[in-house]
N, C-alpha and C positions, 0 to 999 in steps of 0.2 A: 635062268635068263629070262623066262617068260614071267617069272614072278617080279624079277627087276623092272621089265618094261612094265608091267602092271602097276607097279609102286609108281613109277615115273608118271604114267598117264594118270593115276589119281592125284600125285602132286600137281601136276599142271592143270587139272580140272580144277581142284582147289584154288590154285592161284588165280585163274580165269575168272572164277566165281567171286572171289574176293575183288578183282578188277572191276568186274561188272557191277558188284554192289557199290563200289565206290563210283563209278559213273553215274549210276542211278542216283546216288546220293547228291552227286554235283549238279543233276540235271533238276531234282528237285528244288535245291536251292536256287538254281538259276529261274525257275519257274516262280518261286515265291519273291524274288526280286523283281522279276517283271511283272508280277501282280502288282506289287508296291507302286511301281513306276506307273502303272495304268491307273491305280488309284489317285495317284498325286496329280496324274494329267487329267482326269476326271475332276478332281478338286478345283483346280486352275480353271478349267472350262466354266464350272459353275461360277467362280468367282467373276470371269470375264462376263459372263452373261449378267450377273448380278449389277457389275458396274456399269455396264452398257443399259441397263434398264435404268439405273440411276441417272445416269446422262440424259437419258430421253425424257424422264421426269424432270429434270432441271431446264431442259429445252423447252418442254411444254409449259412450264411455269413462267419462263422468261418471255416465250410468246404470248402467254394470256396478260402479262404485266405490260408488255408493248402495246396490247391493243387497249387496255385500259389507260395507258398513258396518252394514246392516239386519241382516246374519247375526250379525256380531260382536256388535252391542247385544242380539242375542236370546239368544247365548251368554252373555254378561255377566249377563243377566237370569235364566238358568238357574242359574248359579253363586250369583248372590245368593239365590236361592230355597232353594238347598242350604245356604247359611250361614244363613238365617233358620231352616230345619230344625233346624240343629245346635245353634243358640241356644234353641230351643224344647226340643230335648232335654237342654240344659246346666240350663235353669231346673225341668226334671222331675227331674234329678239333684239339684239343690240342695233341693228339696222333698223328695226322698227322704231325704236327709242331715238336714233340720230334723225329720222325723218319726224318725229313727234317734237323733236327739240328745235328742228327747223320750222315747224309750225308756230311753236310758242316764240321765236326769234322775230318770225314775221309779224305775228301779234304786238309783240313789243315795238317793232318798227311802227305798225299803225298807231299806238299809244303815244309814241313820240312824236308822229306827225300830228296827231291831235293836240298834243301838248303845244307843239309849235303854232299851230293855228290859234288855240286859247292864248297864247303869250302874244301873238301878233294883235288878237283882238283887244287884249287888256292895254297893250300901248297904244291902241287907236284910243281906247275909251281915255286913258291917260292924258293924250295929246289935247282930245276934246274937253277934259276937264280943265286943262291949263288955258286952252282958248277960252272956256268959259269964264275962268278968272279975269282974263283981260278983255272981256266984253265983244269977243268976236264970234260968239255962237250964234247970234242973230243974223250975221251975216250968212251962215250956212245953212241954219233951220228956217223954214218958212213959217212953221208953227210948233206948238207943243206934241201934236200929234205924232208927227214924223220922229221926234225925239223919243217918244214912248214906244213907237214899233223898233226903234233901234235897240232900246233896253231889252224890250221882249224877245228879240231876236239873239241877244246875248245870253240871255237866261236859257233858251230854248237849247242852244249850242252847249251850254254848260251841262244842262241836263243830259243831253245825248252823250256828251262826253263820259260823264257819270256811270251812265247805264252801260255805255261800250267797256269802260275799264272793268265795272263788276263782272259784266258778263265773261269777258276775256280771262280774269282772274279764276272764275268758278271753272272755266274749260279748262284751264291751265292746271288747277287742284286735282281735277277729275282724272285728267290726262296721266298726270304724276302719279295719282292713286292706283289707276290701272296698271301702269307699267311697274310699279313698286311690287304689286300682286304678283303680276306674271314673272317679275325677276326672282322674287321669293319663291314661288313654284318651280321654277327652273333650278335656282340652287339647291332646294330641297331635294328634286329629283336626281341631280347630279351627285349630290352628297350620298343618297340612298345607294345609287349606282355604285359609286365609290367603295362604300362599306361592302356591297355584296361582292364587288370584284376583290376586294382584299379578303373577305371571308373564303370566297372560292380559292383564292391563291394560297390561303392558310390551310383550307382542307386539302388541296392538292398535296402542299408540302407534307401535310400528316400524312396522307395515303402512301404518298411516295417513302416516307420515313417507314411506314408500317410495311410497305411491300419490301424495302430493304431490309427490314428487320425480320419478317417473318415469312414474305412468300418465296424470297431466295433461301430460306432456312427450310431444309426438306422435312424436318419434324414438326413444323408449326400445324399444317393442315392436318395430320395425324394426332396430333394432341389435340387439337380443337374438337374432333370428331370422337377421340377417347373421352374427353371430358364430358360429352354428351350421352353417347351410348354406353350402356352397361356391360354389353359384352360383344366383342367384334370377333368372329372367327375367319381369319384372313385365309380364304379359300380361293389363292390365286391360281392354282393349276392342281388337277387330280394327280398328274404324275409326281407333283413335289411332296407327296403323302408317303411315297417311298424314299425320299431323300431325308433321313435322320438329322441332317444338320438345318434343313428347310421346313419340312413338314407343313401343318397348317397351324400357324400360331394362334393362341387363345390370348385376348386381350381384355383384362377386367378393369372396371372403373376402380377408384380409390377406395370406395366402399365395398371391398371385396367381402369382408366378414360379415355385414349386415344383408348383403344381396345373397349370399351363400346360405345363411340361414333362413331367408325367406323362401328360396327355392326348396330347400330340404324340408320344408313345413308342407310341401305339397299345397300351396294356396292356388285356389282356382282362379284362373285368369282368362278374360276375352283377349284373344290372340288376332290381331290383324296384322295380315301380310300385303306388301303391294309390289306389284310387277310392272315391268314396261321397259322400252329401250332407256339408254343412258341419256343423262341430261334432258329430261322429258317433265321434270317437276315433281317428282315423286315425293322428295323429303320437304318441298315447300306445301304439297298438300297435306301431308302428315302433320307438318305445325300448325297449319290454319285449323285442321279438324280437332287436334288434342291439345291445342294452345301450348305446344311445346316449342322452345327454341331450337330448331335442328338446323344445324350448319347447312347451307344450300347455296346453289350458284354454280356456274361454270367451272371455277377454281376449286370447287370443293367435291371431291370424288369419293363416294361411299364404299367402303372396303369390304369385299366378302360378303358374309351375312353379318349385318349389324343388328343389334337388338337393344331396344329401349324398355325398360320393365318400371312401371309406375307402381309403387307399393301402396300408395294411399288409395288410387282409383282402381286397381287390380285390373290393368290391362298391360299386353306385351305388344311392340311393335316390331316388325321384321322388315329390314330394309336391305337393299343391295345396290352394287353400282349398275345394275341393269343389264338388259340384254343387247346382242348386236353391239357389243362395245368393240373398239377397233383391235385386230390383230397385229402385234408388234413384231418387228423383224427380230429374227436369232441374233444376228451381229450386224451392227450398224455399218461396219466397213466390208460386209460380206455379200456380193451381189449374188441374187438368185438367177440360175440359169435352167432354161426347160431342158437344155440338153444335158445337164448333169443329171444323172438318174439318183445320185446319192444326196445331191442337193435339194432335189425335188421332195425326195422322201421325208427328208427333215422337216421342210414345211408340210407337207402332207400330216406329218405327226404333230406338228405344232397345232394345225387346224382342228385335229381331231381331239387334241387336249383341250383347246379352247372351247370348241362345241359342247363337248360332254361336261366340262366344267361349268358353263351356264346352264345346261340342262339339269345337272343334279342341284345347283343352288335354286333354279325356277321350281323343280319338283319337291325339293325340302321346304319351300316357303308354302306352296300349295298344301303339302300334306300336314305342316306345322299350323297353318293359319285355321280360325274358326270363320273369319270373314276374310274376303279377299277384294282387293282394289287391282285395276289394271289401268294403267296412264298410258294414254296414246295422244299423238298429235293429230293433225289434218290427215284425213284417212287416204292412204296410198295402198298401192298392191302390196308392198312390203309389211304395212301395218296390217293389212288383211290376213296375209299369211300368220302373221305374230298372232293375232288374236286367235285366227283357227287352230294354231299349235295349242295355245294355252286351253282353249275349249275343249280340244280333243283330250288333253291330259286330265283335265276335270272330269270328264265321262270317264276314263279308264280309273281314275281315282275312287270315283262312286260305284263303279262295279267291282272293284276290289273290296270297298266297303261292305258291299252287298254278300260278298262271297265268303267274308272273313267272320270271326267270333263277334259276338255282342260287345266285347271290350275293346273292339277297334275303333278309331277315330270316325265321329259322324260325318254323314255326307254334305256335301256343299250344295245348299239349295239357293243361295242369293248371292250373285256376283255383281260387281259395280263396275262398269268401264267408263272411266272420266276422259272424255275428248277434251285435251288443252289446248285450245285454238290460240296460241301466244300471239300471232299476227291479226287477229280480229278484234276490231275496236268499236262497231256498229252492230246493234241488234238485227239490222237489214242483212249483213254479212253472214251472221250466225245461221238465220232462216233460210238463207238460200243453200248454204251449205247442209244443213239438215234436209231440206227438200231435195236437192239435186243430188245429193251425195250419201247421206246416211241412209235415207229412206228406200233409195234405189241400190244401195249395196248389195252384191251378190252374196256377202258373208253373214248379213245380218236378215232378220224376218221381224222387223220393227213395227210396233204400232205406238200411235200417241196416246198418252193417258193424262185425264185430268186429276190433279190433285185437288181433291174437295177440301182439304185443310188449309191451302195455302192461295191468297190472293196477293197480286202486286198491288203497288200505290193507286192505279188507276180503276182498282176492284175488279181487275179481270183473273179469270181461273189461271194458274199455273199448271204447265204439262210438263211430263218427262217421258223419255223414250224406254220402251220395254220389249223383250222378247223371251220366248222360251225354249229352250235347247234342251230336248230329252227332258229330264226332271229337274232342270236347273233354271231359276229365274234370273234373267240377267239385266239390270238396270243401266241404262245410257244416260249419263249426266254430261252437262256442258260446263266448260271453264273458257273465259276469254281473258283478253289483256286487263291487269289490274289498272283501275283508276280511268276507266273509258265507259262509254255507254253500255258497251255490251258485257264488261267485266262488272260493271255495277247492278246489272240485272241478273246475271247469271250466276256468278261467283257465291255470294252469300247464300243463293237459294242451294246451290250444289252443297256447300258446307252444312248447313242446318239440316238437309234431307239425310246427309251421312250421319249426323249426329243423332239423329232420331232415331235411325237404324241400329246404331251401336248401342245406344241406351236401352232399346227395346229388345235387343238380342238375349234369349234366356241362356244360351249353351256359355258355360265356363269349365274350363278343364286345367289340371295341373300342368306344368311345364318342366319337363327334364331334358332340357336342350342338348346337352353333353351326349348322354345314353342315345338321345333321338337320332342326331346325326351319325353316331357310330353305328348304329344298327341299320339305319335307312341305307347307308353306303354299301354295308355288306349285302343288305337285301337286294338291292338294284344294281349290285356288282355286275351280275350276269347280263344286264343291258348297257352298261357303262363301259365295261372292261372286257379284254380278249379272255381272260380267265376269271371264274367267279371266286370271291375269296370269303374268307370266315370273319365273323364279327370279332373273335378273339384275338385275330392278327392285327385289327385295328386298336393302338393302345393310345390312352391318354397319360402323357407324362406329366409328373408333378414335381414341384419342389420338395426336395429334401426336407428342409427345416418346417415349413409352413404346410406342406401337402397341397399347395395351389395349383390347379391345373393350369399348365403352360402351353401344351402343344398337343396334336395330334400327329401319330406317326405310325407307319406301316412295317410291322415285323413279319417278315418272310417265314412261312412255316418250315419245320424241319423233316426230313425223310423219314427219321424214327427218333424215339425218345432218347436212345443211347448215342446218337449220331450229333455230331457238331456240324456237319455239312449243310449248307442251305441248299434248298432247290433253287434251280434257275427260274425263278418266277418272279416278274416284276409288273407294276402298274403299267399297263399298256392299255389306253383307251381305244373303244371300238368306234368305226365309222359311223356317222349318225345321219342318215337320208331322210329327206323328206320329199314328199310329192310337189305338184302344182299349186295345191292349195296351203302348202306350208305344213301339212300333217305327217308327223313321222312315220317313215315304214320301220317302225321298230328302230332297234339300233343293230342291225346287221349287215352282210354284205350286200343286201338288195336282191336276195333271190326271190323270185315269184314264179309259181307254175304257170303253165299254159293252160287254157281252159276254153271251152264252148259251152253257151248258154242257149236253149232251145226248148220249145212247148211239145211236149208229147200227147198225142190224140186228145189234145186241147183240154186236159185234165190235169196235167202236171208241169211243173216247171222243172227242168233237169239241167244240172250243172256237171259236165264231163270235165275232169281234170287229168292232165298227165304228171304223175308223181315218179319222178327219177331219184334213186337213191334212198336213204333213209328219212323218209319224210312223213309227219305224223299230222293229223289235222286234230287241232285241240278245241275248236268250237265251230259251229256254222249256225247262224240264224237269220232272220229276214228283219229288217227295219222297215216296218209298214208304213212309217211317217215320210221316209226318205224315199222309198221304192227302189230298195236296193237290198242285195244279199251280201251279208258279211261273213267272210271265213278266214278263221285264223287256224296258224299252223307254225310248224318249225321243222327245217331242213339241217339234220345233224351234221357236224363236220366230222366226215368218216375217220379223218387222221387221228382227231381227237378223241373219237370213240374207242378206236384201237388203243390209244395209250391209256385211257380208262380202264378198258377191259383188261389189259396188261396188269395195270396196278392192283386191280381187284382180285387177279389171279384166275379169271376165269380161262378155260380151255377154247379151242377152235378159234382163235383170233390171230389175225397176222402179224408176225413178230416185228417190232420196232427197233430192234437192236442195229440192224443193218441200215436203217433209213435215216438219210440225212436231207431234210425237205430244205430245197433252195429257193423254190417259189410255188406259191400256191394261190391262183387266180379264180377258183372255183367259188361259185356263191353260195352261201349257206345262212343259216340263222332264222330268226322268227319273221313271218311275213303276215301281212293283212290283206285280202282281197276285197275290194268294194266293187260289186258286181251290178249294175243299175240294170232294171228289167222294164221300165217306163211305165206310163200313166195307164196305158191300156190293160194292163194284167192287173188283176187284183188276186192275192193270195189269201187263203182260207185261216192260216195261221202261219206264226212267226217261227215256228220249229219245223224241221223238215221231217220227211216221213221215215219211219224206221222200217227199212225193209232190209233182207238178207244182202250181203255182198256176193256178188257172181266170182266164182274161183278163179275163171279164165281172166276176167277183169282184173281181179287182185294180182295174178302171176304177172300180167302184162304191165303192172304199174299204171292201172287205169283207177280211177276214184270217182264214183258217181253220187250226187246229192240230190234228191228230188223234194220238191215243195208242192202241195196240193193247192190247185186254182179255186178261187171262191166262185168264180163263173166262167163261162166259155170267153175265150178271147173274142174281141170284135174284130169282124173281117170287113174288108173293103169291098162295096159293090161294083 
């Protein structure tokens, strides 16, 4: 009996096991179907976003067209007003003509009256002659003298009549000639204006036809840019790199084969990059300097990183849409609510992605360029923040160039800031802006330098503005509105100044643009992304037949070589914080240690910092020119460190298997402290003193850095 029950129990266990396995298979199938549905939903969401972006682009183009149409209507109205003024002048001339005709009629009346008097005198003379035939003259004339007087009087009246008639006819001829000349000029003016109005109408109709054919065509502007630029890397978003359907498309010009051969030959090029906010005239400036017909204007938006390579003159131009371009909505029909935490998180992530995308393109242009142009408008506080940010990135680039090997890219030594003052028309306005704004700006330390090789038309020496920032020479040049007094004075000088610097620049290096983008994105990923990635995971897709590079994509790493399961690692941008001056506080969560700064025994400047958690000091030095201490360090994310320790197999670490992080608001990441110490303190050296660290201070999380004073601190009496 016991064996029987044991047999039944085993049989039941086997049945339950089979039933359990069937349930697990069903659950696995349901999970796979659920994953497929989620992928489809994600794909539909991406399609909806793309359709929304297309709708926004079309709406923007329609708005631009309406503005242009309004401008053309205003021009047409002004010409119609001019035509009405000419019509009024024509009416005035007609009224003058009528008055002149009335004067002529009056002269004719005088002529007729004179003729009547002459006829009357003739009739009297005829009567006298008749009387003379009949012998009655002697009755009325006492002597021949009286008869002679009468004849003389008649002759005098005839002469006066002839003189008056001749004078009147000459006056009439003069009046008629002058009137004919005035009428001819008026008719010619009216005819010219009618022709101009007709031309404007035709031009307006042609432009409207072009707008209807092209501006409403979403591919027109893109084709116009593609026809000029040789390579366009469409970096619209950092996160798009992890979307294989989107990625970063690579657009080549039609002459792909010749361009590829030229780049593969490692020809040395002068690489010129340009930075600045959107719609600031960057493409226009490049076209004037290099005599290239670069598409520009408010309706033309440069895409991603756009590159023009001149194979004859051996230079490459790096252009972009610019910095601080508008942040677009996620969904046009979706309203953002600060009370909705999930919705707020979406916009926060969108802002991070937008900011880090601009930072990546900016740093890429700085790194790739041999010479750098920065285009700004009228200086405002936001413009100052932008310039400070770029200058700080240039200093970091030069510091990295010093610390790397000799094969690294050379340091940036000359930078050009072009102040494009679009609304300035007179030299007086520009000079007032230079004196009251640029020379007094807290962001610049400018001095005016005479250009000994250049004189203007009045033989006056030309000047430009210059400043030294660390080991970088920064030239400040002026542009103003074209075809104005200020534009004629400043613009050509700026173009010639830049052309001379480019022609004299000795450094030329080969360009390997695709590999540079791939490697730099991986190198900077620790600053751009929440998790660092490897350059091997950034893949350049190619066409199967021609081998043409068409797209950058991010392929997630595998857990191990034999596993097909991908890690849950995605492209997630970090927050990018800036201080009041626009300088990046690296790209971290904003951690900054507390500190105290004081003078000890009037011999040492002491920095005492509280370091909590896993904080390391990477560098500490004094900037003697700016009277400040600079301390760089990093606070590690302990949760991330525990994860790395577990993956590396190290012992004595906290286990992560039972941890599910719901929210982490602790601040961590790289930091940079700028500690001013004032003008009254002078340091002996930029490097800190090398003293042994106190064990008690180390255990309590205290870090002390000391600098030697050059002389005793000044004291108040």
